[in-house]
DRENDREN-665128 format. One record per residue: chain; residue number from 1; x, y, z of N, C-alpha, C in turn. Coordinates in Angstrom, 1 decimal, padded with zeros to 4 digits. Layout:
  cadena  num   neast  nnorth     nup  caeast  canorth    caup   ceast  cnorth     cup
       A  NUM       X       Y       Z       X        Y       Z       X       Y       Z
...
//
This chain:
  cadena  num   neast  nnorth     nup  caeast  canorth    caup   ceast  cnorth     cup
       A    1   028.1   235.2   344.7   027.7    235.2   343.3   027.4   233.7   342.8
       A    2   026.2   233.4   342.6   025.8    232.0   342.2   025.3   231.9   340.8
       A    3   025.0   233.0   340.2   024.5    233.0   338.8   024.9   234.4   338.1
       A    4   025.3   234.3   336.9   025.7    235.5   336.2   024.8   235.7   335.0
       A    5   024.2   236.9   334.9   023.3    237.3   333.8   024.2   238.1   332.8
       A    6   024.3   237.6   331.6   025.3    238.2   330.7   024.6   238.9   329.5
       A    7   024.8   240.2   329.4   024.5    240.9   328.1   025.3   240.3   327.0
       A    8   024.9   240.5   325.8   025.6    239.9   324.6   026.4   240.9   323.9
       A    9   025.8   241.7   323.0   026.5    242.6   322.2   027.2   243.7   323.0
       A   10   028.5   243.8   322.9   029.3    244.8   323.6   029.9   244.1   324.9
       A   11   029.4   242.9   325.2   029.9    242.2   326.4   030.6   241.0   326.1
       A   12   030.0   240.1   325.3   030.7    238.9   324.8   031.2   239.0   323.4
       A   13   030.6   239.8   322.6   031.0    240.1   321.3   030.6   241.5   320.8
       A   14   031.1   241.9   319.7   030.6    243.1   319.1   030.3   242.9   317.6
       A   15   029.1   243.1   317.3   028.7    242.7   315.9   028.8   241.2   315.7
       A   16   029.7   240.8   314.8   030.0    239.4   314.5   031.4   239.0   315.0
       A   17   032.0   239.8   315.9   033.3    239.5   316.3   033.3   239.1   317.8
       A   18   033.6   237.8   318.1   033.6    237.3   319.5   034.9   237.8   320.1
       A   19   034.7   238.3   321.4   035.9    238.7   322.1   036.7   237.5   322.5
       A   20   038.0   237.6   322.5   038.9    236.4   322.8   038.7   235.9   324.2
       A   21   038.3   236.8   325.1   038.2    236.3   326.5   036.8   235.6   326.8
       A   22   035.9   235.7   325.9   034.5    235.2   326.2   034.4   233.7   326.5
       A   23   034.9   232.9   325.6   034.8    231.5   325.8   035.6   231.0   327.0
       A   24   036.8   231.5   327.3   037.5    231.1   328.5   036.7   231.6   329.8
       A   25   036.1   232.7   329.7   035.3    233.2   330.8   034.1   232.3   331.1
       A   26   033.4   231.8   330.1   032.3    230.9   330.3   032.8   229.6   330.9
       A   27   033.9   229.1   330.4   034.5    227.9   330.9   034.8   228.1   332.4
       A   28   035.3   229.2   332.8   035.6    229.5   334.2   034.4   229.5   335.1
       A   29   033.3   230.0   334.6   032.0    230.0   335.3   031.6   228.5   335.5
       A   30   031.6   227.7   334.4   031.2    226.3   334.6   032.1   225.6   335.5
       A   31   033.4   225.8   335.5   034.3    225.1   336.4   034.1   225.5   337.9
       A   32   033.5   226.7   338.1   033.2    227.1   339.5   031.7   226.7   339.9
       A   33   031.0   226.1   339.0   029.6    225.8   339.3   028.7   227.0   339.3
       A   34   029.1   228.1   338.7   028.3    229.3   338.6   027.4   229.2   337.3
       A   35   026.1   229.3   337.5   025.3    229.3   336.3   025.3   230.6   335.6
       A   36   024.7   230.6   334.3   024.7    231.8   333.6   023.5   231.8   332.6
       A   37   023.0   233.0   332.4   021.9    233.3   331.4   022.3   234.4   330.5
       A   38   022.1   234.2   329.2   022.3    235.3   328.3   021.1   236.2   328.2
       A   39   021.3   237.5   328.4   020.2    238.4   328.4   020.5   239.6   327.4
       A   40   019.7   239.7   326.4   019.9    240.8   325.4   018.6   241.6   325.3
       A   41   018.8   242.9   325.0   017.7    243.8   324.7   017.3   243.7   323.2
       A   42   018.1   243.1   322.4   018.0    243.1   321.0   016.9   242.1   320.6
       A   43   015.7   242.6   320.1   014.6    241.8   319.7   014.5   241.6   318.2
       A   44   015.6   241.8   317.5   015.6    241.6   316.0   015.7   240.1   315.7
       A   45   016.1   239.3   316.7   016.3    237.9   316.5   015.5   237.1   317.6
       A   46   015.0   235.9   317.2   014.3    235.0   318.2   015.4   234.3   319.0
       A   47   014.9   233.6   320.0   015.9    232.9   320.9   016.6   231.8   320.1
       A   48   015.9   231.1   319.2   016.5    230.1   318.3   017.6   230.8   317.4
       A   49   017.3   232.0   316.9   018.3    232.7   316.1   019.5   233.0   316.9
       A   50   019.3   233.3   318.2   020.5    233.6   319.1   021.3   232.3   319.3
       A   51   020.6   231.2   319.5   021.3    229.9   319.7   022.2   229.7   318.5
       A   52   021.7   229.9   317.3   022.4    229.7   316.1   023.6   230.7   315.9
       A   53   023.3   231.9   316.3   024.4    232.9   316.1   025.5   232.6   317.1
       A   54   025.2   232.3   318.4   026.2    232.0   319.3   027.0   230.8   319.0
       A   55   026.3   229.8   318.4   027.0    228.6   317.9   028.0   228.9   316.9
       A   56   027.6   229.8   315.9   028.6    230.2   314.9   029.8   230.9   315.4
       A   57   029.6   231.6   316.6   030.7    232.3   317.2   031.5   231.4   318.1
       A   58   031.0   230.1   318.3   031.8    229.2   319.1   031.2   228.9   320.5
       A   59   030.0   229.5   320.8   029.4    229.3   322.1   028.2   228.3   322.0
       A   60   028.3   227.2   322.6   027.2    226.2   322.6   026.2   226.6   323.7
       A   61   025.0   226.7   323.3   023.9    227.1   324.3   022.6   226.5   323.8
       A   62   021.5   226.8   324.5   020.2    226.4   324.1   019.2   227.5   324.5
       A   63   018.0   227.4   324.0   017.0    228.5   324.2   016.7   228.7   325.7
       A   64   016.8   227.7   326.5   016.5    227.9   327.9   017.6   228.8   328.6
       A   65   018.7   229.0   328.0   019.7    229.9   328.6   019.7   231.3   328.0
       A   66   018.7   231.6   327.2   018.6    232.9   326.6   017.2   233.6   327.0
       A   67   017.3   234.9   327.3   016.2    235.7   327.7   016.2   237.0   326.9
       A   68   015.1   237.3   326.3   015.0    238.6   325.6   013.8   239.4   326.0
       A   69   013.6   240.6   325.7   012.4    241.4   326.0   011.2   240.8   325.4
       A   70   011.3   240.0   324.4   010.1    239.3   323.9   009.4   238.5   324.9
       A   71   010.3   237.9   325.8   009.7    237.1   326.9   009.0   238.0   327.9
       A   72   009.5   239.2   328.2   008.9    240.1   329.1   007.5   240.6   328.5
       A   73   007.6   240.8   327.1   006.4    241.3   326.5   005.3   240.3   326.5
       A   74   005.6   239.0   326.2   004.6    238.0   326.3   004.0   237.8   327.7
       A   75   004.9   237.9   328.7   004.4    237.9   330.1   003.4   239.0   330.4
       A   76   003.8   240.2   329.9   002.9    241.4   330.1   001.6   241.2   329.4
       A   77   001.6   240.7   328.2   000.3    240.6   327.5  -000.6   239.5   328.2
       A   78   000.0   238.5   328.6  -000.8    237.4   329.3  -001.3   237.9   330.6
       A   79  -000.5   238.6   331.4  -000.9    238.9   332.8  -001.7   240.2   332.8
       A   80  -001.4   241.2   332.0  -002.1    242.5   332.1  -003.1   242.7   331.0
       A   81  -002.9   242.1   329.8  -003.8    242.3   328.7  -004.3   241.0   328.2
       A   82  -005.0   240.2   329.1  -005.3    238.8   328.7  -006.3   238.7   327.6
       A   83  -007.1   239.8   327.3  -008.1    239.7   326.2  -007.5   240.0   324.8
       A   84  -006.3   240.5   324.8  -005.6    240.8   323.5  -005.2   239.6   322.8
       A   85  -005.6   239.4   321.6  -005.3    238.2   320.9  -004.6   238.5   319.5
       A   86  -004.8   239.7   319.0  -004.2    240.1   317.7  -003.4   241.4   318.0
       A   87  -002.2   241.3   317.5  -001.3    242.4   317.8  -000.6   242.9   316.5
       A   88  -000.4   244.2   316.4   000.4    244.8   315.3   001.8   244.9   315.8
       A   89   002.8   244.3   315.1   004.2    244.2   315.6   005.1   245.0   314.6
       A   90   005.7   246.0   315.1   006.8    246.6   314.3   008.1   245.9   314.7
       A   91   008.4   244.9   313.9   009.5    244.1   314.2   009.9   243.2   313.1
       A   92   010.9   242.4   313.2   011.4    241.5   312.2   010.5   240.3   312.0
       A   93   010.6   239.6   310.9   009.8    238.4   310.8   010.1   237.4   311.9
       A   94   011.4   237.4   312.4   011.8    236.5   313.5   011.0   236.8   314.7
       A   95   010.9   238.1   315.1   010.1    238.5   316.3   008.6   238.2   316.1
       A   96   008.1   238.4   314.9   006.7    238.1   314.7   006.4   236.6   314.8
       A   97   007.3   235.8   314.4   007.1    234.3   314.5   007.1   233.9   316.0
       A   98   007.9   234.6   316.8   008.0    234.3   318.2   006.6   234.6   318.9
       A   99   006.0   235.7   318.5   004.6    236.0   319.0   003.6   235.0   318.5
       A  100   003.7   234.6   317.2   002.8    233.7   316.6   002.9   232.3   317.3
       A  101   004.1   231.9   317.6   004.3    230.6   318.2   003.8   230.6   319.6
       A  102   003.7   231.8   320.2   003.1    231.9   321.6   001.6   232.0   321.6
       A  103   001.0   231.9   320.4  -000.5    231.9   320.3  -001.1   233.2   319.8
       A  104  -000.4   234.2   319.5  -001.0    235.5   319.1  -001.1   235.6   317.6
       A  105  -002.1   236.3   317.1  -002.3    236.6   315.7  -001.6   237.9   315.5
       A  106  -000.7   238.0   314.4   000.0    239.2   314.1  -000.4   239.8   312.8
       A  107  -000.9   241.1   312.9  -001.3    241.8   311.7  -001.9   243.1   312.1
       A  108  -002.0   244.0   311.2  -002.4    245.4   311.5  -004.0   245.5   311.4
       A  109  -004.6   244.7   310.6  -006.1    244.8   310.5  -006.7   244.3   311.8
       A  110  -007.4   245.1   312.5  -008.1    244.7   313.7  -007.2   244.4   314.9
       A  111  -006.0   245.0   314.8  -005.1    244.7   316.0  -005.6   245.4   317.2
       A  112  -005.2   244.8   318.4  -005.7    245.3   319.7  -004.6   245.9   320.5
       A  113  -003.4   245.8   320.0  -002.2    246.4   320.7  -001.1   246.6   319.7
       A  114  -000.2   247.6   319.9   000.9    247.8   319.0   002.2   247.5   319.8
       A  115   003.0   246.6   319.3   004.3    246.2   319.9   005.4   246.7   319.0
       A  116   006.4   247.4   319.5   007.5    247.9   318.8   008.8   247.3   319.3
       A  117   009.5   246.7   318.4   010.8    246.1   318.7   011.9   246.7   317.9
       A  118   013.0   246.0   317.8   014.2    246.5   317.0   013.9   245.9   315.6
       A  119   013.4   246.8   314.8   012.9    246.4   313.5   014.0   246.7   312.4
       A  120   014.8   245.8   312.1   015.8    246.0   311.0   015.2   245.8   309.6
       A  121   013.9   245.5   309.6   013.2    245.4   308.3   012.2   246.6   308.1
       A  122   012.4   247.6   308.9   011.4    248.7   309.0   011.2   249.3   307.6
       A  123   009.9   249.6   307.3   009.6    250.3   306.1   008.5   251.4   306.5
       A  124   008.4   252.4   305.6   007.5    253.5   305.9   006.1   253.1   306.1
       A  125   005.6   252.2   305.3   004.1    251.9   305.4   003.8   251.3   306.7
       A  126   004.7   250.3   307.2   004.4    249.7   308.5   004.6   250.7   309.6
       A  127   005.5   251.6   309.5   005.7    252.7   310.5   004.5   253.5   310.6
       A  128   003.8   253.8   309.5   002.6    254.6   309.5   001.4   253.8   310.1
       A  129   001.4   252.5   309.8   000.3    251.7   310.4   000.5   251.6   311.9
       A  130   001.7   251.5   312.4   001.9    251.5   313.8   001.5   252.8   314.4
       A  131   001.8   253.9   313.8   001.5    255.3   314.3  -000.1   255.4   314.4
       A  132  -000.7   254.9   313.3  -002.2    255.0   313.3  -002.8   254.2   314.5
       A  133  -002.3   253.0   314.7  -002.9    252.2   315.8  -002.6   252.9   317.2
       A  134  -001.5   253.5   317.3  -001.1    254.2   318.5  -002.0   255.4   318.7
       A  135  -002.3   256.1   317.6  -003.1    257.3   317.6  -004.6   257.0   318.0
       A  136  -005.0   255.7   317.8  -006.3    255.3   318.2  -006.5   255.0   319.7
       A  137  -005.3   255.0   320.4  -005.4    254.7   321.8  -005.1   253.3   322.2
       A  138  -004.7   252.5   321.2  -004.4    251.1   321.5  -003.2   251.0   322.5
       A  139  -003.1   249.9   323.3  -001.9    249.7   324.1  -000.6   249.8   323.2
       A  140   000.3   250.6   323.7   001.6    250.9   323.0   002.7   250.4   323.8
       A  141   003.4   249.3   323.3   004.4    248.7   324.1   005.7   248.6   323.4
       A  142   006.8   249.1   324.0   008.2    248.9   323.4   008.9   247.8   324.1
       A  143   009.5   246.9   323.3   010.2    245.8   324.0   011.4   246.2   324.8
       A  144   012.0   247.3   324.4   013.2    247.8   325.2   013.5   249.3   324.8
       A  145   014.3   250.0   325.6   014.5    251.4   325.4   015.7   251.8   324.6
       A  146   016.6   250.8   324.2   017.8    251.1   323.5   017.6   252.0   322.3
       A  147   018.4   253.1   322.2   018.4    254.0   321.1   019.1   253.5   319.9
       A  148   020.3   252.9   320.1   021.1    252.3   319.0   021.6   251.0   319.5
       A  149   021.9   250.2   318.5   022.5    248.8   318.7   024.0   248.9   318.4
       A  150   024.8   248.3   319.3   026.2    248.3   319.1   026.6   247.5   317.8
       A  151   027.6   248.0   317.1   028.0    247.3   315.8   029.5   247.6   315.6
       A  152   030.1   246.7   314.8   031.5    246.8   314.4   031.5   247.4   313.0
       A  153   030.4   247.7   312.4   030.3    248.3   311.1   030.3   249.8   311.1
       A  154   030.7   250.5   310.0   030.7    251.9   309.9   029.3   252.5   309.7
       A  155   028.4   252.3   310.7   027.1    252.8   310.6   026.5   253.0   312.0
       A  156   025.3   253.6   312.1   024.6    253.7   313.3   023.3   252.9   313.1
       A  157   023.1   251.9   314.0   022.0    251.0   313.9   020.9   251.6   314.8
       A  158   019.9   252.2   314.2   018.7    252.8   314.9   017.9   251.7   315.6
       A  159   017.8   251.8   316.9   017.2    250.7   317.7   015.8   251.1   318.1
       A  160   015.2   250.3   318.9   013.7    250.4   319.3   013.4   251.7   319.9
       A  161   014.3   252.2   320.8   014.0    253.5   321.5   013.9   254.7   320.5
       A  162   014.8   254.6   319.5   014.8    255.7   318.5   013.5   255.6   317.6
       A  163   013.2   254.4   317.3   011.9    254.2   316.5   010.7   254.7   317.3
       A  164   010.7   254.4   318.6   009.6    254.9   319.4   009.6   256.4   319.5
       A  165   010.8   257.0   319.5   010.8    258.5   319.5   010.1   259.1   318.3
       A  166   010.3   258.5   317.2   009.6    258.9   316.0   008.1   258.8   316.1
       A  167   007.6   257.6   316.6   006.2    257.3   316.8   005.6   258.2   317.8
       A  168   006.3   258.5   318.9   005.8    259.3   319.9   005.7   260.8   319.5
       A  169   006.6   261.2   318.7   006.6    262.6   318.1   005.4   262.7   317.2
       A  170   005.0   261.6   316.5   003.9    261.7   315.5   002.5   261.5   316.2
       A  171   002.5   260.9   317.4   001.2    260.6   318.0   001.0   261.3   319.3
       A  172   002.1   261.8   319.9   001.9    262.4   321.2   001.8   261.5   322.4
       A  173   002.1   260.2   322.1   002.0    259.2   323.2   003.4   258.5   323.4
       A  174   003.6   258.1   324.6   004.9    257.4   324.9   004.5   256.0   325.3
       A  175   005.4   255.0   324.9   005.1    253.6   325.2   005.4   253.2   326.6
       A  176   004.8   252.0   326.9   005.2    251.3   328.1   006.5   250.6   327.7
       A  177   007.5   250.8   328.4   008.8    250.2   328.0   009.2   249.0   328.8
       A  178   009.4   247.9   328.2   009.8    246.6   328.9   011.3   246.4   328.7
       A  179   011.8   245.2   328.9   013.2    244.9   328.7   014.0   245.6   329.8
       A  180   015.3   245.5   329.6   016.2    246.2   330.5   016.0   247.7   330.3
       A  181   015.9   248.4   331.4   016.3    248.2   332.8   015.2   247.7   333.8
       A  182   014.1   247.1   333.3   013.1    246.6   334.1   013.6   245.6   335.1
       A  183   013.6   245.9   336.4   014.2    245.0   337.4   013.4   243.7   337.5
       A  184   012.2   243.6   337.0   011.4    242.4   337.1   012.1   241.3   336.4
       A  185   012.9   241.6   335.3   013.6    240.5   334.6   014.6   239.8   335.5
       A  186   015.4   240.5   336.3   016.3    239.8   337.2   015.6   239.1   338.3
       A  187   014.6   239.7   338.8   013.8    239.1   339.9   013.2   237.8   339.4
       A  188   012.7   237.8   338.2   012.1    236.6   337.6   013.2   235.5   337.4
       A  189   014.4   235.9   336.9   015.4    235.0   336.7   015.9   234.4   338.0
       A  190   016.0   235.2   339.1   016.4    234.7   340.4   015.4   233.7   340.9
       A  191   014.1   234.0   340.8   013.1    233.0   341.2   013.2   231.7   340.4
       A  192   013.4   231.8   339.1   013.5    230.6   338.3   014.7   229.7   338.8
       A  193   015.7   230.3   339.3   016.9    229.5   339.8   016.9   229.3   341.3
       A  194   015.8   229.7   342.0   015.8    229.5   343.4   016.8   230.3   344.2
       A  195   017.1   231.5   343.7   018.1    232.4   344.3   017.5   233.7   344.7
       A  196   018.2   234.5   345.5   017.9    235.9   345.8   018.6   236.8   344.8
       A  197   018.0   237.9   344.5   018.6    238.8   343.5   020.1   239.2   343.8
       A  198   020.4   239.3   345.1   021.7    239.6   345.6   022.7   238.5   345.2
       A  199   022.2   237.3   344.8   023.1    236.2   344.5   023.4   236.2   343.0
       A  200   022.8   237.2   342.2   023.0    237.3   340.8   023.9   238.5   340.5
       A  201   024.7   238.3   339.5   025.5    239.4   338.9   025.0   239.7   337.5
       A  202   024.7   241.0   337.3   024.4    241.5   335.9   025.6   242.1   335.3
       A  203   026.1   241.5   334.2   027.3    242.0   333.5   026.9   242.5   332.2
       A  204   027.2   243.8   332.0   026.9    244.5   330.7   027.7   245.7   330.5
       A  205   027.4   246.3   329.3   028.3    247.5   328.9   027.5   248.8   328.9
       A  206   026.2   248.8   329.3   025.4    250.0   329.3   024.9   250.4   330.7
       A  207   025.1   251.7   331.0   024.7    252.1   332.3   023.2   252.2   332.5
       A  208   022.5   252.7   331.4   021.1    253.0   331.6   020.2   251.8   331.4
       A  209   020.8   250.6   331.0   020.0    249.4   330.9   020.6   248.4   331.9
       A  210   021.8   247.8   331.6   022.3    246.7   332.4   022.6   247.1   333.8
       A  211   023.3   248.2   334.1   023.6    248.6   335.4   022.4   249.1   336.2
       A  212   021.6   249.9   335.5   020.3    250.5   336.1   019.5   249.3   336.6
       A  213   019.3   248.3   335.8   018.5    247.1   336.1   019.0   246.4   337.4
       A  214   020.3   246.2   337.4   021.0    245.5   338.5   020.7   246.3   339.8
       A  215   020.9   247.5   339.7   020.8    248.4   340.9   019.4   248.4   341.4
       A  216   018.4   248.5   340.5   017.0    248.5   340.9   016.5   247.1   341.5
       A  217   017.2   246.0   341.0   016.8    244.7   341.5   017.5   244.3   342.7
       A  218   018.6   245.0   343.1   019.4    244.6   344.2   020.4   243.5   343.9
       A  219   020.8   243.4   342.6   021.8    242.4   342.2   023.1   243.1   342.1
       A  220   024.1   242.3   341.9   025.5    242.8   341.8   025.6   243.4   340.4
       A  221   026.1   244.6   340.3   026.3    245.3   339.0   027.7   245.3   338.5
       A  222   028.0   244.8   337.3   029.3    244.7   336.8   029.3   245.3   335.4
       A  223   030.0   246.5   335.3   030.1    247.2   334.0   031.4   246.7   333.3
       A  224   031.3   246.3   332.0   032.5    246.0   331.2   032.7   247.2   330.3
       A  225   033.9   247.5   330.1   034.3    248.7   329.2   034.6   248.3   327.8
       A  226   034.1   247.1   327.4   034.3    246.6   326.0   033.2   247.0   325.1
       A  227   032.2   247.8   325.5   031.1    248.2   324.7   030.9   249.7   324.7
       A  228   029.7   250.1   325.2   029.3    251.5   325.1   029.9   252.4   326.1
       A  229   029.7   252.1   327.4   030.0    253.0   328.5   031.5   253.2   328.7
       A  230   031.9   254.3   329.2   033.3    254.6   329.5   033.5   254.6   331.0
       A  231   034.8   254.5   331.4   035.1    254.6   332.9   034.7   255.9   333.5
       A  232   034.9   257.0   332.7   034.5    258.3   333.3   033.0   258.4   333.5
       A  233   032.2   257.8   332.6   030.7    257.8   332.8   030.3   257.0   333.9
       A  234   031.0   255.9   334.2   030.8    255.0   335.3   031.1   255.7   336.6
       A  235   032.2   256.5   336.6   032.6    257.2   337.9   031.6   258.3   338.2
       A  236   031.0   258.8   337.2   030.0    259.9   337.4   028.6   259.5   337.8
       A  237   028.4   258.2   337.7   027.1    257.6   338.1   027.0   257.5   339.6
       A  238   025.8   257.9   340.1   025.6    257.8   341.6   024.3   257.0   341.9
       A  239   024.5   255.8   342.5   025.7    255.1   342.9   026.4   254.5   341.7
       A  240   027.7   254.3   341.8   028.5    253.7   340.7   028.2   252.2   340.6
       A  241   028.6   251.5   339.6   028.5    250.1   339.5   029.3   249.5   340.6
       A  242   029.0   248.3   341.0   029.8    247.6   342.0   031.2   247.3   341.5
       A  243   031.3   246.9   340.3   032.6    246.6   339.6   032.6   247.3   338.3
       A  244   033.8   247.8   337.9   034.0    248.4   336.6   035.3   247.7   336.1
       A  245   035.2   246.9   335.0   036.3    246.1   334.5   036.4   246.2   333.0
       A  246   037.6   245.9   332.5   037.8    246.0   331.1   037.0   245.1   330.3
       A  247   036.9   243.9   330.7   036.1    242.9   329.9   035.8   241.7   330.8
       A  248   035.0   240.7   330.3   034.6    239.6   331.1   035.8   238.7   331.5
       A  249   036.9   238.8   330.7   038.1    238.1   331.1   038.6   238.5   332.5
       A  250   038.5   239.8   332.8   038.9    240.3   334.1   038.1   239.8   335.2
       A  251   036.8   239.7   334.9   035.9    239.1   335.9   036.2   237.6   336.2
       A  252   036.5   236.9   335.1   036.9    235.5   335.2   038.2   235.3   336.1
       A  253   039.1   236.2   335.9   040.3    236.2   336.7   040.0   236.5   338.2
       A  254   039.1   237.4   338.4   038.7    237.8   339.8   038.1   236.6   340.5
       A  255   037.2   235.9   339.7   036.5    234.7   340.3   037.6   233.6   340.6
       A  256   038.5   233.4   339.7   039.5    232.4   339.9   040.4   232.6   341.1
       A  257   040.7   233.9   341.4   041.5    234.3   342.6   040.7   234.1   343.8
       A  258   039.4   234.4   343.7   038.5    234.4   344.9   038.1   233.0   345.4
       A  259   038.2   232.0   344.5   037.7    230.7   344.9   038.8   229.6   344.8
//
């Protein structure tokens, strides 16, 4: 294990509450010379926003250590849809700015593709504009498949996958889904660091995104029970995760004993 890819919400923190074990775990990785990347499916924030959020929680990082499905979406647009210059984005102002900074024009009039993210600013008019674009046959891309976002608040945070379920019911079309569990993310991260996927560990709390991606990419899969999935659900998965642990602190202790 030479590099650890870390999910955020449910793995290092929940909502705005940092787990006590998170900072000591990151210190353990640094002391062993093991690199790490923060990987989240949450596209309601830009990478700079995540840098600021993590700093407030006590974790010092920079944009180069953060990867989100917006990165995957930009890569897809450039590689597969190079003629698309104007996009309709169902997402937060933060996500829209990230696309604009990458050189895209964001707006519904004359848009050439519809991008759906985790839109915490969702309103009915924009939802209908997105559905109309999809109904016209424009490329329809979801940044990630998550149905809900973990939270420590007494609510259910409807995420990108659930928003797309509404749009698909209205239009009869399903989106191209990027983000976790797309194995290309881990393969790309391995290449960036000059590693093989088997030298990466994906640590997360969701079976259908974090663990599925690790297994598809040939990386080490580590499920933490500090978020969504339960031990019973992990045991029922075939094949099961390589490791099932209570939290990242347990992984840090394992690494400490092993080296």
